[in-house]
Biopython code that builds the backbone (N, CA, C, O; Angstrom):
import numpy as np
from Bio.PDB.StructureBuilder import StructureBuilder

atoms = [
    (1, "MET", "N", (-85.190, 110.831, 7.599)),
    (1, "MET", "CA", (-84.142, 111.992, 7.751)),
    (1, "MET", "C", (-82.865, 111.538, 8.124)),
    (1, "MET", "O", (-82.559, 110.993, 9.185)),
    (2, "ALA", "N", (-82.071, 111.835, 7.066)),
    (2, "ALA", "CA", (-80.463, 111.565, 7.140)),
    (2, "ALA", "C", (-79.790, 112.392, 8.110)),
    (2, "ALA", "O", (-79.993, 113.603, 8.191)),
    (3, "LYS", "N", (-78.859, 111.648, 8.969)),
    (3, "LYS", "CA", (-77.909, 112.320, 9.884)),
    (3, "LYS", "C", (-76.867, 113.073, 9.134)),
    (3, "LYS", "O", (-76.532, 112.733, 7.999)),
    (4, "ASP", "N", (-76.305, 114.182, 9.810)),
    (4, "ASP", "CA", (-75.138, 114.663, 9.396)),
    (4, "ASP", "C", (-73.663, 113.584, 9.763)),
    (4, "ASP", "O", (-73.297, 113.216, 10.879)),
    (5, "ILE", "N", (-73.143, 113.324, 8.662)),
    (5, "ILE", "CA", (-71.855, 112.472, 9.088)),
    (5, "ILE", "C", (-70.408, 113.270, 9.119)),
    (5, "ILE", "O", (-69.359, 112.648, 9.287)),
    (6, "GLY", "N", (-70.438, 114.499, 8.967)),
    (6, "GLY", "CA", (-69.275, 115.401, 9.118)),
    (6, "GLY", "C", (-68.598, 115.458, 7.757)),
    (6, "GLY", "O", (-67.470, 115.950, 7.735)),
    (7, "LEU", "N", (-69.161, 114.997, 6.552)),
    (7, "LEU", "CA", (-68.499, 115.115, 5.285)),
    (7, "LEU", "C", (-69.297, 115.955, 4.222)),
    (7, "LEU", "O", (-70.523, 116.064, 4.247)),
    (8, "ASN", "N", (-68.492, 116.525, 3.305)),
    (8, "ASN", "CA", (-69.349, 117.580, 2.437)),
    (8, "ASN", "C", (-69.683, 116.584, 1.308)),
    (8, "ASN", "O", (-69.028, 116.524, 0.267)),
    (9, "VAL", "N", (-70.820, 115.756, 1.604)),
    (9, "VAL", "CA", (-71.414, 114.964, 0.590)),
    (9, "VAL", "C", (-72.980, 115.254, 0.917)),
    (9, "VAL", "O", (-73.458, 115.652, 1.979)),
    (10, "THR", "N", (-73.660, 114.931, -0.336)),
    (10, "THR", "CA", (-75.149, 115.018, -0.332)),
    (10, "THR", "C", (-75.833, 113.743, 0.225)),
    (10, "THR", "O", (-75.671, 112.628, -0.270)),
    (11, "ALA", "N", (-76.579, 114.000, 1.255)),
    (11, "ALA", "CA", (-77.227, 112.677, 1.808)),
    (11, "ALA", "C", (-78.254, 112.143, 0.831)),
    (11, "ALA", "O", (-78.868, 112.876, 0.056)),
    (12, "PRO", "N", (-78.424, 110.708, 0.911)),
    (12, "PRO", "CA", (-79.438, 110.172, 0.064)),
    (12, "PRO", "C", (-80.733, 110.329, 0.474)),
    (12, "PRO", "O", (-80.993, 110.477, 1.668)),
    (13, "GLN", "N", (-81.818, 110.310, -0.616)),
    (13, "GLN", "CA", (-83.205, 110.638, -0.401)),
    (13, "GLN", "C", (-83.843, 109.644, 0.113)),
    (13, "GLN", "O", (-84.881, 109.943, 0.702)),
    (14, "GLU", "N", (-83.501, 108.362, 0.071)),
    (14, "GLU", "CA", (-84.177, 107.284, 0.423)),
    (14, "GLU", "C", (-83.951, 106.880, 1.952)),
    (14, "GLU", "O", (-82.930, 107.367, 2.438)),
    (15, "GLU", "N", (-84.669, 106.129, 2.743)),
    (15, "GLU", "CA", (-84.481, 105.749, 4.097)),
    (15, "GLU", "C", (-84.294, 104.279, 4.098)),
    (15, "GLU", "O", (-84.886, 103.527, 3.324)),
    (16, "CYS", "N", (-83.330, 103.851, 5.121)),
    (16, "CYS", "CA", (-82.958, 102.457, 5.083)),
    (16, "CYS", "C", (-82.852, 101.853, 6.487)),
    (16, "CYS", "O", (-82.670, 102.683, 7.377)),
    (17, "ALA", "N", (-82.929, 100.608, 6.846)),
    (17, "ALA", "CA", (-82.847, 100.245, 8.119)),
    (17, "ALA", "C", (-81.716, 99.396, 8.556)),
    (17, "ALA", "O", (-81.722, 98.568, 9.467)),
    (18, "ASP", "N", (-80.579, 99.783, 7.635)),
    (18, "ASP", "CA", (-79.318, 99.013, 7.810)),
    (18, "ASP", "C", (-78.434, 99.628, 8.879)),
    (18, "ASP", "O", (-78.028, 100.780, 8.718)),
    (19, "PRO", "N", (-78.117, 98.942, 9.943)),
    (19, "PRO", "CA", (-77.380, 99.321, 11.029)),
    (19, "PRO", "C", (-75.807, 99.858, 10.712)),
    (19, "PRO", "O", (-75.104, 100.543, 11.456)),
    (20, "ASN", "N", (-75.472, 99.316, 9.339)),
    (20, "ASN", "CA", (-74.014, 99.700, 8.840)),
    (20, "ASN", "C", (-74.140, 100.962, 7.823)),
    (20, "ASN", "O", (-73.259, 101.140, 6.982)),
    (21, "CYS", "N", (-75.214, 101.802, 7.917)),
    (21, "CYS", "CA", (-75.183, 102.849, 6.966)),
    (21, "CYS", "C", (-74.730, 104.081, 7.900)),
    (21, "CYS", "O", (-75.016, 104.277, 9.081)),
    (22, "PRO", "N", (-74.082, 104.715, 7.182)),
    (22, "PRO", "CA", (-73.510, 105.947, 7.866)),
    (22, "PRO", "C", (-74.666, 107.172, 8.054)),
    (22, "PRO", "O", (-74.513, 108.000, 8.952)),
    (23, "PHE", "N", (-75.576, 107.216, 7.345)),
    (23, "PHE", "CA", (-76.632, 108.122, 7.250)),
    (23, "PHE", "C", (-77.906, 107.681, 7.982)),
    (23, "PHE", "O", (-78.642, 108.581, 8.386)),
    (24, "HIS", "N", (-78.249, 106.426, 8.198)),
    (24, "HIS", "CA", (-79.385, 105.944, 8.854)),
    (24, "HIS", "C", (-79.014, 105.025, 10.053)),
    (24, "HIS", "O", (-79.856, 104.665, 10.875)),
    (25, "GLY", "N", (-77.799, 104.693, 10.100)),
    (25, "GLY", "CA", (-77.317, 103.666, 11.295)),
    (25, "GLY", "C", (-76.577, 104.275, 12.143)),
    (25, "GLY", "O", (-76.656, 105.464, 12.450)),
    (26, "THR", "N", (-75.650, 103.283, 12.649)),
    (26, "THR", "CA", (-74.744, 103.901, 13.787)),
    (26, "THR", "C", (-73.232, 103.899, 13.257)),
    (26, "THR", "O", (-72.282, 104.041, 14.027)),
    (27, "LEU", "N", (-73.100, 103.733, 11.944)),
    (27, "LEU", "CA", (-71.650, 103.416, 11.495)),
    (27, "LEU", "C", (-71.030, 104.838, 11.486)),
    (27, "LEU", "O", (-71.628, 105.784, 10.974)),
    (28, "SER", "N", (-69.743, 104.966, 12.100)),
    (28, "SER", "CA", (-69.105, 106.192, 12.042)),
    (28, "SER", "C", (-68.026, 106.210, 10.945)),
    (28, "SER", "O", (-67.562, 105.123, 10.601)),
    (29, "VAL", "N", (-67.564, 107.385, 10.338)),
    (29, "VAL", "CA", (-66.733, 107.441, 9.305)),
    (29, "VAL", "C", (-65.588, 108.168, 9.818)),
    (29, "VAL", "O", (-65.742, 109.112, 10.593)),
    (30, "ARG", "N", (-64.434, 107.775, 9.422)),
    (30, "ARG", "CA", (-63.266, 108.375, 9.763)),
    (30, "ARG", "C", (-62.039, 108.085, 8.793)),
    (30, "ARG", "O", (-62.107, 107.035, 8.155)),
    (31, "GLY", "N", (-60.962, 108.869, 8.617)),
    (31, "GLY", "CA", (-59.968, 108.538, 7.997)),
    (31, "GLY", "C", (-59.950, 109.068, 6.306)),
    (31, "GLY", "O", (-60.207, 110.218, 5.946)),
    (32, "GLN", "N", (-59.607, 108.000, 5.461)),
    (32, "GLN", "CA", (-59.492, 108.365, 4.188)),
    (32, "GLN", "C", (-60.900, 108.549, 3.682)),
    (32, "GLN", "O", (-61.934, 108.184, 4.241)),
    (33, "LEU", "N", (-60.742, 109.301, 2.299)),
    (33, "LEU", "CA", (-61.974, 109.653, 1.546)),
    (33, "LEU", "C", (-61.482, 109.566, 0.006)),
    (33, "LEU", "O", (-60.810, 110.408, -0.590)),
    (34, "LEU", "N", (-61.918, 108.498, -0.424)),
    (34, "LEU", "CA", (-61.397, 107.797, -1.885)),
    (34, "LEU", "C", (-62.537, 108.127, -3.055)),
    (34, "LEU", "O", (-63.741, 108.280, -2.849)),
    (35, "GLU", "N", (-61.916, 108.191, -4.211)),
    (35, "GLU", "CA", (-63.003, 108.002, -5.379)),
    (35, "GLU", "C", (-62.509, 106.882, -6.246)),
    (35, "GLU", "O", (-61.314, 106.591, -6.302)),
    (36, "GLY", "N", (-63.492, 106.226, -6.958)),
    (36, "GLY", "CA", (-63.276, 105.340, -7.711)),
    (36, "GLY", "C", (-64.553, 104.958, -8.562)),
    (36, "GLY", "O", (-65.544, 105.689, -8.557)),
    (37, "VAL", "N", (-64.494, 103.783, -9.293)),
    (37, "VAL", "CA", (-65.605, 103.404, -10.162)),
    (37, "VAL", "C", (-65.857, 101.878, -9.632)),
    (37, "VAL", "O", (-64.982, 101.102, -9.246)),
    (38, "VAL", "N", (-67.276, 101.633, -9.706)),
    (38, "VAL", "CA", (-67.777, 100.387, -9.186)),
    (38, "VAL", "C", (-67.456, 99.478, -10.222)),
    (38, "VAL", "O", (-67.915, 99.861, -11.298)),
    (39, "VAL", "N", (-66.832, 98.411, -10.286)),
    (39, "VAL", "CA", (-66.577, 97.331, -11.148)),
    (39, "VAL", "C", (-67.212, 95.940, -10.997)),
    (39, "VAL", "O", (-67.262, 95.091, -11.887)),
    (40, "SER", "N", (-67.690, 95.823, -9.745)),
    (40, "SER", "CA", (-68.694, 94.623, -9.495)),
    (40, "SER", "C", (-69.479, 94.889, -8.457)),
    (40, "SER", "O", (-69.069, 95.464, -7.449)),
    (41, "SER", "N", (-70.686, 94.483, -8.626)),
    (41, "SER", "CA", (-71.834, 94.646, -7.468)),
    (41, "SER", "C", (-72.742, 93.378, -7.241)),
    (41, "SER", "O", (-73.926, 93.445, -6.912)),
    (42, "LYS", "N", (-72.109, 92.332, -7.434)),
    (42, "LYS", "CA", (-72.848, 91.107, -7.619)),
    (42, "LYS", "C", (-72.898, 90.453, -5.874)),
    (42, "LYS", "O", (-73.675, 89.550, -5.564)),
    (43, "MET", "N", (-72.149, 90.952, -5.102)),
    (43, "MET", "CA", (-72.149, 90.517, -3.845)),
    (43, "MET", "C", (-73.483, 91.261, -3.118)),
    (43, "MET", "O", (-73.935, 92.309, -3.578)),
    (44, "ASP", "N", (-73.957, 90.718, -2.145)),
    (44, "ASP", "CA", (-74.808, 91.305, -1.246)),
    (44, "ASP", "C", (-74.514, 92.416, -0.332)),
    (44, "ASP", "O", (-73.852, 92.258, 0.695)),
    (45, "LYS", "N", (-75.031, 93.595, -0.725)),
    (45, "LYS", "CA", (-74.554, 94.834, 0.013)),
    (45, "LYS", "C", (-72.954, 95.116, -0.065)),
    (45, "LYS", "O", (-72.314, 95.820, 0.717)),
    (46, "THR", "N", (-72.614, 94.627, -0.836)),
    (46, "THR", "CA", (-71.003, 94.758, -1.087)),
    (46, "THR", "C", (-70.447, 95.044, -2.634)),
    (46, "THR", "O", (-70.659, 94.290, -3.583)),
    (47, "VAL", "N", (-69.762, 96.173, -2.686)),
    (47, "VAL", "CA", (-69.453, 96.305, -4.201)),
    (47, "VAL", "C", (-67.731, 96.470, -4.129)),
    (47, "VAL", "O", (-67.114, 96.919, -3.163)),
    (48, "VAL", "N", (-67.165, 96.002, -5.359)),
    (48, "VAL", "CA", (-65.920, 96.289, -5.587)),
    (48, "VAL", "C", (-65.591, 97.463, -6.243)),
    (48, "VAL", "O", (-66.048, 97.637, -7.373)),
    (49, "VAL", "N", (-64.806, 98.384, -5.684)),
    (49, "VAL", "CA", (-64.455, 99.800, -6.268)),
    (49, "VAL", "C", (-63.020, 99.844, -6.806)),
    (49, "VAL", "O", (-62.099, 99.519, -6.057)),
    (50, "GLN", "N", (-62.801, 100.204, -7.976)),
    (50, "GLN", "CA", (-61.668, 100.339, -8.529)),
    (50, "GLN", "C", (-60.923, 101.739, -8.591)),
    (50, "GLN", "O", (-61.405, 102.620, -9.303)),
    (51, "ARG", "N", (-59.918, 101.940, -7.963)),
    (51, "ARG", "CA", (-59.356, 103.251, -8.110)),
    (51, "ARG", "C", (-57.940, 103.414, -8.875)),
    (51, "ARG", "O", (-57.030, 102.599, -8.720)),
    (52, "GLU", "N", (-57.849, 104.456, -9.648)),
    (52, "GLU", "CA", (-56.551, 104.622, -10.333)),
    (52, "GLU", "C", (-55.744, 105.673, -9.695)),
    (52, "GLU", "O", (-56.450, 106.619, -9.346)),
    (53, "TYR", "N", (-54.442, 105.824, -9.417)),
    (53, "TYR", "CA", (-53.590, 106.646, -9.082)),
    (53, "TYR", "C", (-52.346, 106.707, -9.739)),
    (53, "TYR", "O", (-52.041, 105.809, -10.523)),
    (54, "LEU", "N", (-51.517, 107.740, -9.500)),
    (54, "LEU", "CA", (-50.107, 107.801, -9.891)),
    (54, "LEU", "C", (-49.175, 107.661, -8.807)),
    (54, "LEU", "O", (-49.378, 108.159, -7.699)),
    (55, "LYS", "N", (-48.038, 106.914, -9.145)),
    (55, "LYS", "CA", (-46.907, 106.558, -8.270)),
    (55, "LYS", "C", (-45.713, 107.118, -8.862)),
    (55, "LYS", "O", (-45.391, 106.947, -10.038)),
    (56, "ARG", "N", (-44.998, 107.867, -7.919)),
    (56, "ARG", "CA", (-43.775, 108.612, -8.535)),
    (56, "ARG", "C", (-42.699, 107.486, -8.777)),
    (56, "ARG", "O", (-42.530, 106.671, -7.870)),
    (57, "ASN", "N", (-42.039, 107.392, -9.809)),
    (57, "ASN", "CA", (-40.822, 106.428, -9.941)),
    (57, "ASN", "C", (-39.552, 107.419, -9.654)),
    (57, "ASN", "O", (-39.102, 108.156, -10.531)),
    (58, "ILE", "N", (-39.099, 107.360, -8.512)),
    (58, "ILE", "CA", (-37.970, 108.283, -8.387)),
    (58, "ILE", "C", (-36.663, 108.169, -9.254)),
    (58, "ILE", "O", (-36.037, 109.205, -9.479)),
    (59, "LYS", "N", (-36.234, 107.017, -9.733)),
    (59, "LYS", "CA", (-34.955, 106.768, -10.463)),
    (59, "LYS", "C", (-35.186, 107.403, -11.802)),
    (59, "LYS", "O", (-34.236, 107.984, -12.325)),
    (60, "TYR", "N", (-36.358, 107.355, -12.419)),
    (60, "TYR", "CA", (-36.435, 107.843, -13.773)),
    (60, "TYR", "C", (-37.321, 109.020, -13.655)),
    (60, "TYR", "O", (-37.799, 109.399, -14.724)),
    (61, "ASP", "N", (-37.665, 109.720, -12.536)),
    (61, "ASP", "CA", (-38.465, 111.065, -12.284)),
    (61, "ASP", "C", (-39.755, 111.039, -13.205)),
    (61, "ASP", "O", (-40.026, 112.006, -13.917)),
    (62, "ARG", "N", (-40.429, 110.060, -13.170)),
    (62, "ARG", "CA", (-41.756, 109.844, -13.885)),
    (62, "ARG", "C", (-42.584, 109.212, -12.835)),
    (62, "ARG", "O", (-42.193, 108.691, -11.790)),
    (63, "TYR", "N", (-44.035, 109.369, -13.369)),
    (63, "TYR", "CA", (-44.932, 108.735, -12.872)),
    (63, "TYR", "C", (-45.561, 107.671, -13.773)),
    (63, "TYR", "O", (-45.670, 107.728, -14.998)),
    (64, "GLU", "N", (-46.028, 106.512, -12.809)),
    (64, "GLU", "CA", (-46.703, 105.312, -13.323)),
    (64, "GLU", "C", (-48.097, 105.222, -12.918)),
    (64, "GLU", "O", (-48.446, 105.490, -11.768)),
    (65, "LYS", "N", (-48.966, 104.825, -13.898)),
    (65, "LYS", "CA", (-50.258, 104.460, -13.395)),
    (65, "LYS", "C", (-50.361, 103.218, -12.786)),
    (65, "LYS", "O", (-49.854, 102.220, -13.299)),
    (66, "ARG", "N", (-51.089, 103.181, -11.533)),
    (66, "ARG", "CA", (-51.442, 101.928, -10.669)),
    (66, "ARG", "C", (-52.815, 102.009, -10.485)),
    (66, "ARG", "O", (-53.359, 103.101, -10.653)),
    (67, "ARG", "N", (-53.530, 100.938, -10.135)),
    (67, "ARG", "CA", (-54.864, 100.791, -9.563)),
    (67, "ARG", "C", (-54.910, 99.662, -8.763)),
    (67, "ARG", "O", (-54.216, 98.647, -8.830)),
    (68, "SER", "N", (-55.887, 99.974, -7.928)),
    (68, "SER", "CA", (-56.345, 99.029, -6.744)),
    (68, "SER", "C", (-57.760, 98.773, -6.593)),
    (68, "SER", "O", (-58.579, 99.560, -7.069)),
    (69, "LYS", "N", (-58.138, 97.644, -5.913)),
    (69, "LYS", "CA", (-59.535, 97.288, -5.949)),
    (69, "LYS", "C", (-59.921, 97.245, -4.575)),
    (69, "LYS", "O", (-59.184, 96.578, -3.849)),
    (70, "ILE", "N", (-61.015, 97.862, -3.994)),
    (70, "ILE", "CA", (-61.134, 98.077, -2.637)),
    (70, "ILE", "C", (-62.672, 97.674, -2.437)),
    (70, "ILE", "O", (-63.559, 98.226, -3.088)),
    (71, "HIS", "N", (-62.956, 96.563, -1.389)),
    (71, "HIS", "CA", (-64.256, 96.222, -1.120)),
    (71, "HIS", "C", (-64.944, 97.104, -0.271)),
    (71, "HIS", "O", (-64.452, 97.372, 0.826)),
    (72, "ALA", "N", (-66.107, 97.636, -0.657)),
    (72, "ALA", "CA", (-66.728, 98.776, 0.157)),
    (72, "ALA", "C", (-68.236, 98.251, 0.357)),
    (72, "ALA", "O", (-68.812, 97.511, -0.441)),
    (73, "HIS", "N", (-68.770, 98.743, 1.527)),
    (73, "HIS", "CA", (-70.075, 98.410, 2.024)),
    (73, "HIS", "C", (-71.108, 99.339, 1.135)),
    (73, "HIS", "O", (-70.934, 100.552, 1.013)),
    (74, "ASN", "N", (-72.293, 98.567, 0.480)),
    (74, "ASN", "CA", (-73.248, 99.554, -0.346)),
    (74, "ASN", "C", (-74.544, 99.554, 0.404)),
    (74, "ASN", "O", (-75.415, 98.709, 0.195)),
    (75, "PRO", "N", (-74.638, 100.379, 1.154)),
    (75, "PRO", "CA", (-76.186, 100.676, 1.851)),
    (75, "PRO", "C", (-77.280, 100.726, 0.897)),
    (75, "PRO", "O", (-77.154, 101.293, -0.188)),
    (76, "PRO", "N", (-78.415, 100.115, 1.291)),
    (76, "PRO", "CA", (-79.579, 99.917, 0.591)),
    (76, "PRO", "C", (-80.099, 101.343, 0.118)),
    (76, "PRO", "O", (-80.664, 101.477, -0.967)),
    (77, "CYS", "N", (-79.886, 102.348, 0.950)),
    (77, "CYS", "CA", (-80.376, 103.739, 0.554)),
    (77, "CYS", "C", (-79.426, 104.521, -0.662)),
    (77, "CYS", "O", (-79.768, 105.569, -1.209)),
    (78, "ILE", "N", (-78.324, 103.865, -0.916)),
    (78, "ILE", "CA", (-77.350, 104.456, -2.021)),
    (78, "ILE", "C", (-77.465, 103.447, -3.030)),
    (78, "ILE", "O", (-77.675, 103.871, -4.167)),
    (79, "ASP", "N", (-77.378, 102.265, -2.883)),
    (79, "ASP", "CA", (-77.476, 101.220, -4.024)),
    (79, "ASP", "C", (-76.849, 101.512, -5.236)),
    (79, "ASP", "O", (-77.540, 101.643, -6.247)),
    (80, "ALA", "N", (-75.509, 101.644, -5.281)),
    (80, "ALA", "CA", (-74.543, 101.825, -6.254)),
    (80, "ALA", "C", (-74.439, 100.524, -7.412)),
    (80, "ALA", "O", (-74.310, 99.344, -7.087)),
    (81, "LYS", "N", (-74.515, 100.957, -8.619)),
    (81, "LYS", "CA", (-74.440, 99.999, -9.521)),
    (81, "LYS", "C", (-73.166, 99.746, -10.367)),
    (81, "LYS", "O", (-72.425, 100.712, -10.187)),
    (82, "GLU", "N", (-72.799, 99.166, -10.918)),
    (82, "GLU", "CA", (-71.583, 98.889, -11.991)),
    (82, "GLU", "C", (-71.543, 100.039, -12.726)),
    (82, "GLU", "O", (-72.546, 100.537, -13.236)),
    (83, "GLY", "N", (-70.164, 100.601, -12.830)),
    (83, "GLY", "CA", (-70.083, 101.732, -13.706)),
    (83, "GLY", "C", (-70.193, 102.993, -13.146)),
    (83, "GLY", "O", (-69.645, 103.919, -13.744)),
    (84, "ASP", "N", (-70.821, 103.227, -12.070)),
    (84, "ASP", "CA", (-71.235, 104.349, -11.254)),
    (84, "ASP", "C", (-69.782, 105.010, -10.442)),
    (84, "ASP", "O", (-69.157, 104.257, -9.695)),
    (85, "LYS", "N", (-69.434, 106.078, -10.596)),
    (85, "LYS", "CA", (-68.441, 106.820, -9.963)),
    (85, "LYS", "C", (-68.961, 107.076, -8.329)),
    (85, "LYS", "O", (-70.044, 107.616, -8.105)),
    (86, "VAL", "N", (-68.128, 106.658, -7.324)),
    (86, "VAL", "CA", (-68.453, 106.801, -6.062)),
    (86, "VAL", "C", (-67.417, 107.200, -5.407)),
    (86, "VAL", "O", (-66.291, 107.115, -5.897)),
    (87, "THR", "N", (-67.667, 107.743, -4.087)),
    (87, "THR", "CA", (-66.989, 108.219, -3.216)),
    (87, "THR", "C", (-67.101, 107.447, -1.856)),
    (87, "THR", "O", (-68.207, 107.299, -1.337)),
    (88, "ILE", "N", (-66.068, 107.000, -1.331)),
    (88, "ILE", "CA", (-65.971, 105.991, -0.295)),
    (88, "ILE", "C", (-65.286, 106.526, 0.946)),
    (88, "ILE", "O", (-64.320, 107.282, 0.841)),
    (89, "ALA", "N", (-65.696, 106.206, 1.943)),
    (89, "ALA", "CA", (-64.987, 106.695, 3.357)),
    (89, "ALA", "C", (-64.789, 105.453, 4.246)),
    (89, "ALA", "O", (-65.543, 104.485, 4.355)),
    (90, "GLU", "N", (-63.513, 105.706, 4.910)),
    (90, "GLU", "CA", (-63.025, 104.653, 5.802)),
    (90, "GLU", "C", (-63.836, 104.534, 7.007)),
    (90, "GLU", "O", (-64.217, 105.560, 7.568)),
    (91, "CYS", "N", (-64.118, 103.451, 7.431)),
    (91, "CYS", "CA", (-64.825, 103.081, 8.740)),
    (91, "CYS", "C", (-64.227, 101.962, 9.448)),
    (91, "CYS", "O", (-63.191, 101.429, 9.052)),
    (92, "ARG", "N", (-64.885, 101.578, 10.532)),
    (92, "ARG", "CA", (-64.434, 100.324, 11.131)),
    (92, "ARG", "C", (-64.586, 99.180, 10.427)),
    (92, "ARG", "O", (-65.517, 99.087, 9.627)),
    (93, "PRO", "N", (-63.585, 98.019, 10.647)),
    (93, "PRO", "CA", (-63.846, 96.766, 9.692)),
    (93, "PRO", "C", (-65.035, 96.239, 9.988)),
    (93, "PRO", "O", (-65.382, 95.957, 11.135)),
    (94, "LEU", "N", (-65.901, 96.038, 8.707)),
    (94, "LEU", "CA", (-67.183, 95.505, 8.733)),
    (94, "LEU", "C", (-67.102, 94.002, 8.511)),
    (94, "LEU", "O", (-68.075, 93.329, 8.850)),
    (95, "SER", "N", (-66.125, 93.457, 8.019)),
    (95, "SER", "CA", (-65.935, 92.070, 7.320)),
    (95, "SER", "C", (-64.374, 91.960, 7.552)),
    (95, "SER", "O", (-63.742, 92.869, 8.090)),
    (96, "LYS", "N", (-63.797, 90.788, 7.111)),
    (96, "LYS", "CA", (-62.507, 90.430, 6.928)),
    (96, "LYS", "C", (-61.896, 91.487, 5.906)),
    (96, "LYS", "O", (-60.811, 91.995, 6.192)),
    (97, "THR", "N", (-62.515, 91.825, 4.777)),
    (97, "THR", "CA", (-61.856, 92.766, 3.730)),
    (97, "THR", "C", (-62.596, 93.938, 3.611)),
    (97, "THR", "O", (-62.128, 94.767, 2.831)),
    (98, "LYS", "N", (-63.712, 94.243, 4.228)),
    (98, "LYS", "CA", (-64.538, 95.566, 4.190)),
    (98, "LYS", "C", (-64.019, 96.361, 5.288)),
    (98, "LYS", "O", (-63.998, 96.006, 6.467)),
    (99, "THR", "N", (-63.540, 97.626, 4.744)),
    (99, "THR", "CA", (-63.282, 98.469, 5.833)),
    (99, "THR", "C", (-63.711, 100.054, 5.206)),
    (99, "THR", "O", (-63.336, 101.104, 5.728)),
    (100, "PHE", "N", (-64.420, 99.978, 4.199)),
    (100, "PHE", "CA", (-64.804, 101.127, 3.428)),
    (100, "PHE", "C", (-66.336, 101.417, 3.300)),
    (100, "PHE", "O", (-66.895, 100.327, 3.413)),
    (101, "VAL", "N", (-67.116, 102.252, 3.144)),
    (101, "VAL", "CA", (-68.479, 102.330, 2.952)),
    (101, "VAL", "C", (-68.786, 103.510, 1.903)),
    (101, "VAL", "O", (-68.280, 104.620, 2.065)),
    (102, "ILE", "N", (-69.594, 103.239, 0.876)),
    (102, "ILE", "CA", (-69.901, 104.357, -0.025)),
    (102, "ILE", "C", (-70.829, 105.313, 0.798)),
    (102, "ILE", "O", (-71.690, 105.027, 1.630)),
    (103, "VAL", "N", (-70.342, 106.730, 0.253)),
    (103, "VAL", "CA", (-71.017, 107.749, 1.075)),
    (103, "VAL", "C", (-71.745, 108.574, -0.181)),
    (103, "VAL", "O", (-72.749, 109.235, 0.088)),
    (104, "GLU", "N", (-71.364, 108.547, -1.225)),
    (104, "GLU", "CA", (-71.976, 109.367, -2.390)),
    (104, "GLU", "C", (-71.623, 108.675, -3.807)),
    (104, "GLU", "O", (-70.534, 108.188, -4.111)),
    (105, "VAL", "N", (-72.784, 108.741, -4.603)),
    (105, "VAL", "CA", (-72.592, 108.229, -5.937)),
    (105, "VAL", "C", (-72.633, 109.408, -6.901)),
    (105, "VAL", "O", (-73.677, 110.059, -6.909)),
    (106, "SER", "N", (-71.560, 109.806, -7.785)),
    (106, "SER", "CA", (-71.663, 110.818, -8.683)),
    (106, "SER", "C", (-71.760, 110.317, -9.997)),
    (106, "SER", "O", (-70.905, 109.528, -10.401)),
    (107, "LYS", "N", (-72.660, 110.663, -10.686)),
    (107, "LYS", "CA", (-72.813, 110.132, -12.033)),
    (107, "LYS", "C", (-71.797, 110.618, -13.107)),
    (107, "LYS", "O", (-71.877, 110.204, -14.264)),
]
sb = StructureBuilder()
sb.init_structure("model")
sb.init_model(0)
sb.init_chain("A")
sb.init_seg("    ")
for serial, (resi, resn, name, xyz) in enumerate(atoms, 1):
    if name == "N":
        sb.init_residue(resn, " ", resi, " ")
    sb.init_atom(name, np.array(xyz, "f"), 0.0, 1.0, " ", f" {name:<3s}", serial, name[0])
structure = sb.get_structure()
């Protein structure tokens, strides 16, 4: 039974014993909710999510494409693979570079 995390996302069907899972553990999520594509899933319980966004150039009154890579925790119950479009939520720092956790995979 997955607990309600306060976001409008579907809970995973599988159960896990990960303490850093927002659905089955004690990790609380707050702050930003971002979408991106998983570009690397080679690390243990960690993925790299690349997101693209537009930044306004004030001088030329145009927008330029930018991209950023974010390290996110990948709970075993979600288990996102490379190429999956995911939704990540901000949480407390889990390591030096991880402050996001995957909350939903949308194919």
